[in-house]
N, C-alpha and C positions, 0 to 999 in steps of 0.2 A: 724470288720467294724467300730465300733463306734470310734475307735482311730483316724481314718482319718478325723472325723468331730468334735469331742468334746474333751475338756480338762478334762481328767479323772485321776487326780494325785492319787486317792485312788482306782483305779480300776473300773470295771463296777458295777453300783449299783445293790443291790439285788431286788428280786421281791417285798419284803415288802416296800423298798424305793420308788419303782415305785408307789405302791398302795398309800402310804402316799402323795406323790406329787400330783397325780391326784385327790385324795380326798380333798386336801387342796387348790389347785390352784383355784383362783377366776374365776368363769365361765363368769362373766360379762366382766372382763378385757380380758380374752381369746377370747371371742366372738368379742370384739372391735378389738383386734389384727388380728383375722381371717378376719373380713370385711375390715380392712385397708389393709391387704395383698392382698385380692381379688380385691379391687378397684385400687391398685397400679399396678397390673399386667395384668388386664383384659380390653378388649375393647368391650363394649356392642354395638351392631349394632342398628340403628334406627328401631323403631317398634319391638324391642326384646320383646318376650313374657316371662314375669316373672310369674310363677305359684306359688301360695301360698297354702299350705296344711299342715295339722298336721299328726303326726304319734306317736303312743304310743310305748315306749320301754318296751315291755312286761316282760323282765327279770329283770327290775330294781325295782320291788317291794320288800319289806322286811316285812314280816308278824310279825317278832319279835318286831319291832318298829312301827307297824301300819303305814308303809310308803307305799303308793300306787305307781304303775308304773308311771313314768314321761311321759309327753307328750311334744314333740318338734314340733314347727311350723317352717317350712323351706321355703326358697324362691329359685326357680329353674329356671335358664335361659335356656329355652327349646332348643333354636337353638344351643347353645354351650355346652349343657349337663354339666352345672356348678351350683354347690351350691353356692349361693350368701350370705347366711346368715341364722341364725337359732336362735330361742328364746324359752326358756323353759316357759311353761304355768304355771300359778299359781295352786299349788297342793291343795289349800284349798277351792276351789269351784268346782262346777260341770264342766264337760269337755266342754260343750257348752259355758258357760260363760268364761271359761279359754281361749279358742281360740279367742273369741271376743275381750278380753283385751289384748291378746298376739300379734295379727296381727298388730295393730297400732305401738307397740313397735318395731316390725320387720321392718315395712315400714319406720319408722323414720331413721333407719341406712342405708337404701338403697338409691342409686341414681336412681330416677325413670324417670328422664327427657327423653322424647322421647320413653319411654317403654310402653307396654300394660300389666297391671296387671290383672291376672285372678284368681278368687276365687270362691269356691263353695258357696252354699246358706248360710253358716254360716257367711260369710264375707259381706253379703247384709245388710249393716248397713249405715245410713246417715253419721256418723262421719268417717267411713272408707273411703267411696266414696269421702267425702270432703278432707280428708288428701291426697289421691292419686292425686286429681286435684290440690291441693296447692303445691304438689311436682312436678308439671308439667308432670304428667303421664296420660295415659288413662286407662280405666278399662272395663272389661267384667266380670260380676258377675252374677251367677246363681240366679234366683228368684224363691223361693218357698213360701209356706204359712206361713213361719215364718214372713213374711211381708204381712199379709193377705189383708190389704187395697190396697196396690199397686198391689199385685197379682191379685186380682179381677178386678181392673181397666184395667190391661194389657190383661187378658183373655177376658174381655168384648170388649175391643178395637179391638182385632184380630177377634172376632166373627162378630162385626159390619162391619169391613173393608172387610172381606171375603164375607159377604152377599151382600155388595155393589160392589163387583168385583174390589176392591182396588181403587175405584174412589175417587179423591180429596185428596190423601195422597201419599207422596213419599215412594216408596216401591221397593224392589228387591227380587228375588227368585233364589235359587241355589239348585240343586240336585246332589246327588253322589250315585252311586251304587257300592257295595262291595260284593264279594263272597269269601268264604273260610271256612274250617273246617265244611263243611256240612250245611252252612247257607248262606242266601242271604239277605242283608240289603240295604234298600234305606233310605237315610237321606236327608230330605228337610229342608232348612233354609230360612225362610221368615223374612225379616227385614223391619221395619217401622220407619221412621225418622221424625224429627221436630215435635215431639209429646208431648213435655213437657207441653204445655198448655192444652192438653187434659187429661193427667193423673196425672200431678203434677203442677197445676197452681200457687201454692204458692212457687215453686222453692226450696222445701226441700232437693231434691236430686241434688247435684252439677253436672252441665254439663250433665244432662240426655238427650242425643241427640237421641238415638234409642232404640227400644225394639225388641226382637228377639224371634221367635218361632221356635223350631226345632222339627220336626216330624220324628220318626224313625220307619220304618216297617221292622220287622225282620221275615224272613220265615225259619223255621227249622222243620224238620220231618213233612212237610206238613201242619204246623200250623203257621198262621201269627199273630203277635202281634203288637200293635201300642203303642208307648210311646211319650208323648208330654212334652217338657220342654221349659221354658222361661228364658230369660236373659235380663238384662239392661246393657247399654253401652254408653260411651261417644264418640264412633267412629261414623263417618259419614256413609251414606248408601252404603254398599258393602257386599251383602249376602255371596258371595264366600269367601271373606277374613274373614268375621266374622265366618263362619262355620269352617274355618281352625284354628282360634283362639280357638274356643270351643273345637275342637278335640285335638289341641296341649296341652291344659291344662292337659290332662290325662297322658302326658309324665312324670309328677312328680310321678305318681303311677307306671308306667311301668319302668322308667329309674332311679329312685331314690329309692322309698320305696321298690320296688321288689328286686332291687339289694342289698339293705342293708339287707333285710330279707333272701334272698337265697344265695347270693355270699359272704356276710359278716357274715351271721348267727346272725344278731344283736339281734333277739328276744331271743336267747339262752345265751346271755351275763348275768351272774348273778352278775356283778359288781354293788354294790348298796350302798357303804358307802360314806358318805359325798357328795362332788361334782363330784365324779368320773363318775357316769352315764352320766351327762351332758357334761362333759369335753371329755370323750371318744366318744360321739356322734359327737362332733366337729372334733375330730381326724379322725373319719371314713369319715367325709365329705371332709376333706383335702385330705385324701388318694384317695377317689373316684375322686375328681377334677383332681388330678395329673394323675392317671391311665387312665382316660377318654381322656386326652390330648395326651397320647402316641400312636402314629399311626405306630410306627416301628414294632410292634408285632400284628399280626392279631389273636386276641384271646379275650376271655371274661375277665372280671375283675378278676375272681377267678384264672384263668390260669396266668394272669399277676402278681398277688399277689404271686403265687407259684414260678414263675420265678424270682421274686425279692428276694425271700428267698434262691433260689439256686445259683443265679448269682450275685455276688457283683458288676460287672460292670454295669449290667442292673439296679440294685438297685441304683447305683450312678447316672445313667442316669435319672431315675425317680426323684430322690431327687434334682438333680441340674437343671432339666428342659432343658437338652441339646437336647431333641428330638425336631423335627420340628413341630411347631404349629402356624397357622395364628391368633389364638385367643389370646394367651399370648403375651403381649407386650415385647420388647427387655429388659425392665427394669428387667424382671423376671430373666434373666440369670445373672444379677449382684447382685441379692439378696443373702444373706448369707444362706447357706444350713441349718443353725440352726433355720431358720424361719419355716421350714417344720417339722410337727409332724405326723409321720406315724405309723400305726399298720398294718403290713403285716402279721404277724403270729397271733397266738392265743392270747386272752387277757391275759393269764397267762404267756406269754413269750414276753412282750413288749420289743423289742430290739432296736427300733429306736426312739430317742426322741430329742426334741429341748434342747438347752443348758440351764440349770437351776441350781439354787443353793438354799440351804435351809437357810433361815434367820429367826432365832427364831422360827423355826419349821414350817414356811410357805414358799412355794417356790415362786420365781418370775422369770419371763423370761428375760434373758439377750440377747438383740438383738445386732448383729454386723453390720446389714445392714445400 
């Protein structure tokens, strides 16, 4: 199959050659190429929800060299099931500090205009909020006691407003009932707007327009539990839409992290030399993006990967993007197939790679597009 796409005058490279290439490939340049490719072929819709979250590559640790497992922070376009970018966190500080410093780096390479960025409580930082607003995006960020002062003010505000029956403040309320798997859940979203003077009079939090309280009553085996969560947002008052944003954020867990763990078996990958773990994480994201856009086969990602390994015509269809997709722009079909780096088989049998050459022991990517 490779001979149809690549110039291989010396034959197919060996397993060791693949290993050296992935270990030496500059991950920052590879990341820039990935983001450039995504931005060239994709069309994000207005108010696209971009979820930001981190994931540890459990198999990337190396005890012999005291190397801990790496953590990648990814951006996920929920409506289109697309990875927009990823950044490796700094391995020389604790995990919490890692993600706080990695998120701004990831946001910087993304086009956020007209989009809504959702992040869990680790991203509830003044500088992160400011950056999102400066890049013309909106935000919905979980608020916990890592921002204790703001948390207490928001909690007190809701208590006061509820006691006054929401008098004198702009508010909205939305409830949703869901049943399944032996449990019943009621989710209530209460949203208060135009409150910055009440909780942030100095304006330290950019464009803080609304605060949100979500109550979840879950009944299972005759026992009911209540969980209350808070969020801050730059969005105007619309509890139903905000509830959908908060719920959609968790698609990054279900449709990205779970797929990588279960269908790509990512945590079992013991590739750990050089830059290989980070580069192969990007490769898996590219593969997932392409497989998600193929609607010609009604099957899960794992079955599509198997079919690509068995059927060269289907593999070529995936690589060339000849399937029908309203998300990928027409430019995609004119892009060189050598831009796409896929691993459909096991990590020990990488058989589909972009065109590259070794120069003084280090690979570089040669684009034809």
